[in-house]
PDB file with SEQRES, HELIX, SHEET and CRYST1 records, atoms N, CA, C and O in Angstrom:
SEQRES   1 A   46  ALA CYS LYS ALA ALA THR ASP ALA GLY ALA ALA ALA ALA          
SEQRES   2 A   46  GLN ARG ILE GLY GLU LEU VAL SER VAL HIS VAL ILE PRO          
SEQRES   3 A   46  ARG PRO HIS GLY ASP LEU GLU GLU VAL PHE PRO ILE SER          
SEQRES   4 A   46  PHE LYS GLY ASP SER ASN ILE                                  
HELIX    1 AA1 CYS A    2  ILE A   16  1                                  15    
HELIX    2 AA2 LEU A   32  VAL A   35  1                                   4    
CRYST1    1.000    1.000    1.000  90.00  90.00  90.00 P 1           1          
ATOM      1  N   ALA A   1      89.056 164.410   8.246  1.00  0.00           N  
ATOM      2  CA  ALA A   1      88.282 165.030   9.449  1.00  0.00           C  
ATOM      3  C   ALA A   1      89.127 164.942  10.765  1.00  0.00           C  
ATOM      4  O   ALA A   1      89.125 165.846  11.601  1.00  0.00           O  
ATOM      5  N   CYS A   2      89.821 163.835  10.883  1.00  0.00           N  
ATOM      6  CA  CYS A   2      90.681 163.672  12.000  1.00  0.00           C  
ATOM      7  C   CYS A   2      91.871 164.640  12.037  1.00  0.00           C  
ATOM      8  O   CYS A   2      92.259 165.199  13.063  1.00  0.00           O  
ATOM      9  N   LYS A   3      92.390 164.778  10.872  1.00  0.00           N  
ATOM     10  CA  LYS A   3      93.557 165.680  10.745  1.00  0.00           C  
ATOM     11  C   LYS A   3      93.227 167.072  10.998  1.00  0.00           C  
ATOM     12  O   LYS A   3      93.979 167.777  11.671  1.00  0.00           O  
ATOM     13  N   ALA A   4      92.000 167.566  10.431  1.00  0.00           N  
ATOM     14  CA  ALA A   4      91.588 168.884  10.691  1.00  0.00           C  
ATOM     15  C   ALA A   4      91.163 169.124  12.178  1.00  0.00           C  
ATOM     16  O   ALA A   4      91.305 170.251  12.653  1.00  0.00           O  
ATOM     17  N   ALA A   5      90.678 168.166  12.886  1.00  0.00           N  
ATOM     18  CA  ALA A   5      90.359 168.235  14.226  1.00  0.00           C  
ATOM     19  C   ALA A   5      91.600 168.348  15.049  1.00  0.00           C  
ATOM     20  O   ALA A   5      91.652 169.193  15.942  1.00  0.00           O  
ATOM     21  N   THR A   6      92.695 167.475  14.780  1.00  0.00           N  
ATOM     22  CA  THR A   6      93.977 167.616  15.532  1.00  0.00           C  
ATOM     23  C   THR A   6      94.714 168.880  15.234  1.00  0.00           C  
ATOM     24  O   THR A   6      95.317 169.467  16.132  1.00  0.00           O  
ATOM     25  N   ASP A   7      94.688 169.300  14.059  1.00  0.00           N  
ATOM     26  CA  ASP A   7      95.239 170.601  13.731  1.00  0.00           C  
ATOM     27  C   ASP A   7      94.526 171.804  14.525  1.00  0.00           C  
ATOM     28  O   ASP A   7      95.209 172.624  15.138  1.00  0.00           O  
ATOM     29  N   ALA A   8      93.244 171.868  14.492  1.00  0.00           N  
ATOM     30  CA  ALA A   8      92.553 172.829  15.254  1.00  0.00           C  
ATOM     31  C   ALA A   8      92.862 172.752  16.739  1.00  0.00           C  
ATOM     32  O   ALA A   8      93.070 173.775  17.392  1.00  0.00           O  
ATOM     33  N   GLY A   9      92.888 171.638  17.225  1.00  0.00           N  
ATOM     34  CA  GLY A   9      93.221 171.471  18.703  1.00  0.00           C  
ATOM     35  C   GLY A   9      94.618 171.885  19.016  1.00  0.00           C  
ATOM     36  O   GLY A   9      94.904 172.422  20.086  1.00  0.00           O  
ATOM     37  N   ALA A  10      95.464 171.641  18.104  1.00  0.00           N  
ATOM     38  CA  ALA A  10      96.962 172.000  18.251  1.00  0.00           C  
ATOM     39  C   ALA A  10      97.069 173.535  18.230  1.00  0.00           C  
ATOM     40  O   ALA A  10      97.804 174.115  19.029  1.00  0.00           O  
ATOM     41  N   ALA A  11      96.365 174.162  17.354  1.00  0.00           N  
ATOM     42  CA  ALA A  11      96.401 175.626  17.203  1.00  0.00           C  
ATOM     43  C   ALA A  11      95.913 176.333  18.503  1.00  0.00           C  
ATOM     44  O   ALA A  11      96.495 177.289  19.015  1.00  0.00           O  
ATOM     45  N   ALA A  12      94.772 175.749  18.977  1.00  0.00           N  
ATOM     46  CA  ALA A  12      94.145 176.240  20.212  1.00  0.00           C  
ATOM     47  C   ALA A  12      95.127 176.108  21.436  1.00  0.00           C  
ATOM     48  O   ALA A  12      95.303 176.981  22.286  1.00  0.00           O  
ATOM     49  N   ALA A  13      95.673 175.009  21.395  1.00  0.00           N  
ATOM     50  CA  ALA A  13      96.657 174.724  22.544  1.00  0.00           C  
ATOM     51  C   ALA A  13      97.766 175.669  22.437  1.00  0.00           C  
ATOM     52  O   ALA A  13      98.170 176.247  23.445  1.00  0.00           O  
ATOM     53  N   GLN A  14      98.284 175.866  21.295  1.00  0.00           N  
ATOM     54  CA  GLN A  14      99.539 176.817  21.080  1.00  0.00           C  
ATOM     55  C   GLN A  14      99.155 178.212  21.698  1.00  0.00           C  
ATOM     56  O   GLN A  14      99.947 178.870  22.372  1.00  0.00           O  
ATOM     57  N   ARG A  15      97.772 178.635  21.388  1.00  0.00           N  
ATOM     58  CA  ARG A  15      97.493 179.970  21.738  1.00  0.00           C  
ATOM     59  C   ARG A  15      97.472 180.215  23.189  1.00  0.00           C  
ATOM     60  O   ARG A  15      97.732 181.331  23.639  1.00  0.00           O  
ATOM     61  N   ILE A  16      97.151 179.140  23.994  1.00  0.00           N  
ATOM     62  CA  ILE A  16      97.086 179.343  25.449  1.00  0.00           C  
ATOM     63  C   ILE A  16      98.307 178.864  26.144  1.00  0.00           C  
ATOM     64  O   ILE A  16      98.488 179.156  27.326  1.00  0.00           O  
ATOM     65  N   GLY A  17      99.131 178.163  25.496  1.00  0.00           N  
ATOM     66  CA  GLY A  17     100.375 177.701  26.167  1.00  0.00           C  
ATOM     67  C   GLY A  17     101.286 176.906  25.194  1.00  0.00           C  
ATOM     68  O   GLY A  17     101.191 177.036  23.973  1.00  0.00           O  
ATOM     69  N   GLU A  18     102.179 176.071  25.797  1.00  0.00           N  
ATOM     70  CA  GLU A  18     103.038 175.307  24.968  1.00  0.00           C  
ATOM     71  C   GLU A  18     102.501 173.910  24.514  1.00  0.00           C  
ATOM     72  O   GLU A  18     102.123 173.097  25.357  1.00  0.00           O  
ATOM     73  N   LEU A  19     102.474 173.670  23.338  1.00  0.00           N  
ATOM     74  CA  LEU A  19     102.132 172.326  22.690  1.00  0.00           C  
ATOM     75  C   LEU A  19     103.253 171.418  22.748  1.00  0.00           C  
ATOM     76  O   LEU A  19     104.304 171.747  22.198  1.00  0.00           O  
ATOM     77  N   VAL A  20     103.151 170.291  23.360  1.00  0.00           N  
ATOM     78  CA  VAL A  20     104.190 169.278  23.356  1.00  0.00           C  
ATOM     79  C   VAL A  20     104.090 168.330  22.313  1.00  0.00           C  
ATOM     80  O   VAL A  20     105.107 168.044  21.681  1.00  0.00           O  
ATOM     81  N   SER A  21     102.894 167.751  22.017  1.00  0.00           N  
ATOM     82  CA  SER A  21     102.813 166.721  21.037  1.00  0.00           C  
ATOM     83  C   SER A  21     101.431 166.571  20.616  1.00  0.00           C  
ATOM     84  O   SER A  21     100.509 166.786  21.402  1.00  0.00           O  
ATOM     85  N   VAL A  22     101.216 166.158  19.233  1.00  0.00           N  
ATOM     86  CA  VAL A  22      99.935 165.741  18.756  1.00  0.00           C  
ATOM     87  C   VAL A  22     100.039 164.426  18.046  1.00  0.00           C  
ATOM     88  O   VAL A  22     100.822 164.294  17.106  1.00  0.00           O  
ATOM     89  N   HIS A  23      99.270 163.444  18.469  1.00  0.00           N  
ATOM     90  CA  HIS A  23      99.413 162.086  17.905  1.00  0.00           C  
ATOM     91  C   HIS A  23      98.031 161.458  17.754  1.00  0.00           C  
ATOM     92  O   HIS A  23      97.186 161.574  18.642  1.00  0.00           O  
ATOM     93  N   VAL A  24      97.802 160.767  16.579  1.00  0.00           N  
ATOM     94  CA  VAL A  24      96.536 160.084  16.464  1.00  0.00           C  
ATOM     95  C   VAL A  24      96.842 158.550  16.280  1.00  0.00           C  
ATOM     96  O   VAL A  24      97.675 158.150  15.466  1.00  0.00           O  
ATOM     97  N   ILE A  25      96.111 157.725  17.092  1.00  0.00           N  
ATOM     98  CA  ILE A  25      96.275 156.327  16.937  1.00  0.00           C  
ATOM     99  C   ILE A  25      95.299 155.874  15.866  1.00  0.00           C  
ATOM    100  O   ILE A  25      94.092 155.866  16.107  1.00  0.00           O  
ATOM    101  N   PRO A  26      95.816 155.473  14.618  1.00  0.00           N  
ATOM    102  CA  PRO A  26      94.987 155.245  13.556  1.00  0.00           C  
ATOM    103  C   PRO A  26      93.998 154.093  13.710  1.00  0.00           C  
ATOM    104  O   PRO A  26      92.828 154.202  13.344  1.00  0.00           O  
ATOM    105  N   ARG A  27      94.499 152.986  14.263  1.00  0.00           N  
ATOM    106  CA  ARG A  27      93.794 151.717  14.570  1.00  0.00           C  
ATOM    107  C   ARG A  27      94.110 151.256  15.851  1.00  0.00           C  
ATOM    108  O   ARG A  27      94.910 150.332  16.002  1.00  0.00           O  
ATOM    109  N   PRO A  28      93.504 151.864  16.879  1.00  0.00           N  
ATOM    110  CA  PRO A  28      93.885 151.364  18.259  1.00  0.00           C  
ATOM    111  C   PRO A  28      93.602 149.886  18.565  1.00  0.00           C  
ATOM    112  O   PRO A  28      92.645 149.305  18.052  1.00  0.00           O  
ATOM    113  N   HIS A  29      94.399 149.330  19.358  1.00  0.00           N  
ATOM    114  CA  HIS A  29      94.159 147.850  19.858  1.00  0.00           C  
ATOM    115  C   HIS A  29      92.910 147.783  20.561  1.00  0.00           C  
ATOM    116  O   HIS A  29      92.497 148.700  21.270  1.00  0.00           O  
ATOM    117  N   GLY A  30      92.244 146.587  20.348  1.00  0.00           N  
ATOM    118  CA  GLY A  30      91.008 146.339  20.895  1.00  0.00           C  
ATOM    119  C   GLY A  30      90.978 146.487  22.529  1.00  0.00           C  
ATOM    120  O   GLY A  30      89.972 146.854  23.136  1.00  0.00           O  
ATOM    121  N   ASP A  31      92.103 146.184  23.091  1.00  0.00           N  
ATOM    122  CA  ASP A  31      92.049 146.189  24.579  1.00  0.00           C  
ATOM    123  C   ASP A  31      92.520 147.614  25.046  1.00  0.00           C  
ATOM    124  O   ASP A  31      92.780 147.743  26.242  1.00  0.00           O  
ATOM    125  N   LEU A  32      92.650 148.677  24.223  1.00  0.00           N  
ATOM    126  CA  LEU A  32      92.984 149.854  24.793  1.00  0.00           C  
ATOM    127  C   LEU A  32      91.888 150.502  25.688  1.00  0.00           C  
ATOM    128  O   LEU A  32      92.179 151.309  26.571  1.00  0.00           O  
ATOM    129  N   GLU A  33      90.736 150.148  25.444  1.00  0.00           N  
ATOM    130  CA  GLU A  33      89.513 150.644  26.315  1.00  0.00           C  
ATOM    131  C   GLU A  33      89.619 150.208  27.744  1.00  0.00           C  
ATOM    132  O   GLU A  33      89.098 150.871  28.640  1.00  0.00           O  
ATOM    133  N   GLU A  34      90.271 149.127  27.969  1.00  0.00           N  
ATOM    134  CA  GLU A  34      90.671 148.562  29.338  1.00  0.00           C  
ATOM    135  C   GLU A  34      91.451 149.587  30.107  1.00  0.00           C  
ATOM    136  O   GLU A  34      91.280 149.715  31.319  1.00  0.00           O  
ATOM    137  N   VAL A  35      92.273 150.296  29.457  1.00  0.00           N  
ATOM    138  CA  VAL A  35      93.229 151.325  30.016  1.00  0.00           C  
ATOM    139  C   VAL A  35      92.563 152.692  29.984  1.00  0.00           C  
ATOM    140  O   VAL A  35      92.544 153.389  30.999  1.00  0.00           O  
ATOM    141  N   PHE A  36      92.038 153.074  28.888  1.00  0.00           N  
ATOM    142  CA  PHE A  36      91.333 154.290  28.681  1.00  0.00           C  
ATOM    143  C   PHE A  36      89.926 154.112  28.402  1.00  0.00           C  
ATOM    144  O   PHE A  36      89.595 153.478  27.400  1.00  0.00           O  
ATOM    145  N   PRO A  37      89.008 154.635  29.236  1.00  0.00           N  
ATOM    146  CA  PRO A  37      87.544 154.496  29.007  1.00  0.00           C  
ATOM    147  C   PRO A  37      87.075 155.438  28.019  1.00  0.00           C  
ATOM    148  O   PRO A  37      86.609 156.533  28.331  1.00  0.00           O  
ATOM    149  N   ILE A  38      87.195 155.012  26.781  1.00  0.00           N  
ATOM    150  CA  ILE A  38      86.892 155.870  25.539  1.00  0.00           C  
ATOM    151  C   ILE A  38      85.731 155.442  24.761  1.00  0.00           C  
ATOM    152  O   ILE A  38      85.567 155.918  23.638  1.00  0.00           O  
ATOM    153  N   SER A  39      84.910 154.594  25.241  1.00  0.00           N  
ATOM    154  CA  SER A  39      83.796 154.100  24.439  1.00  0.00           C  
ATOM    155  C   SER A  39      82.640 155.141  24.211  1.00  0.00           C  
ATOM    156  O   SER A  39      82.331 155.990  25.048  1.00  0.00           O  
ATOM    157  N   PHE A  40      82.078 154.994  23.074  1.00  0.00           N  
ATOM    158  CA  PHE A  40      80.978 156.005  22.746  1.00  0.00           C  
ATOM    159  C   PHE A  40      79.665 155.356  23.009  1.00  0.00           C  
ATOM    160  O   PHE A  40      79.317 154.354  22.384  1.00  0.00           O  
ATOM    161  N   LYS A  41      78.880 155.954  23.993  1.00  0.00           N  
ATOM    162  CA  LYS A  41      77.686 155.337  24.493  1.00  0.00           C  
ATOM    163  C   LYS A  41      76.495 156.008  23.756  1.00  0.00           C  
ATOM    164  O   LYS A  41      75.509 156.280  24.441  1.00  0.00           O  
ATOM    165  N   GLY A  42      76.481 156.286  22.506  1.00  0.00           N  
ATOM    166  CA  GLY A  42      75.325 156.835  21.878  1.00  0.00           C  
ATOM    167  C   GLY A  42      75.464 158.307  21.559  1.00  0.00           C  
ATOM    168  O   GLY A  42      76.558 158.869  21.614  1.00  0.00           O  
ATOM    169  N   ASP A  43      74.324 158.937  21.219  1.00  0.00           N  
ATOM    170  CA  ASP A  43      74.274 160.302  20.841  1.00  0.00           C  
ATOM    171  C   ASP A  43      74.468 161.310  21.941  1.00  0.00           C  
ATOM    172  O   ASP A  43      73.692 161.323  22.897  1.00  0.00           O  
ATOM    173  N   SER A  44      75.466 162.152  21.848  1.00  0.00           N  
ATOM    174  CA  SER A  44      75.690 163.127  22.819  1.00  0.00           C  
ATOM    175  C   SER A  44      75.377 164.487  22.162  1.00  0.00           C  
ATOM    176  O   SER A  44      75.688 164.682  20.987  1.00  0.00           O  
ATOM    177  N   ASN A  45      74.807 165.364  22.854  1.00  0.00           N  
ATOM    178  CA  ASN A  45      74.343 166.705  22.388  1.00  0.00           C  
ATOM    179  C   ASN A  45      75.395 167.756  22.595  1.00  0.00           C  
ATOM    180  O   ASN A  45      75.049 168.824  23.101  1.00  0.00           O  
ATOM    181  N   ILE A  46      76.655 167.554  22.249  1.00  0.00           N  
ATOM    182  CA  ILE A  46      77.754 168.290  22.400  1.00  0.00           C  
ATOM    183  C   ILE A  46      77.730 169.398  21.323  1.00  0.00           C  
ATOM    184  O   ILE A  46      78.648 170.214  21.256  1.00  0.00           O  
TER     185      ILE A  46                                                      
END                                                                             
């Protein structure tokens, strides 16, 4: 699922401009959230 999502995002980015890089952090460090506020706060209706 993650690979498909990054591929779709990369394809969309290439259609509108230049794609520089695509990278997935498979097991991010526990302290990463102190730098990037990425926590999931429950159900979102996206």
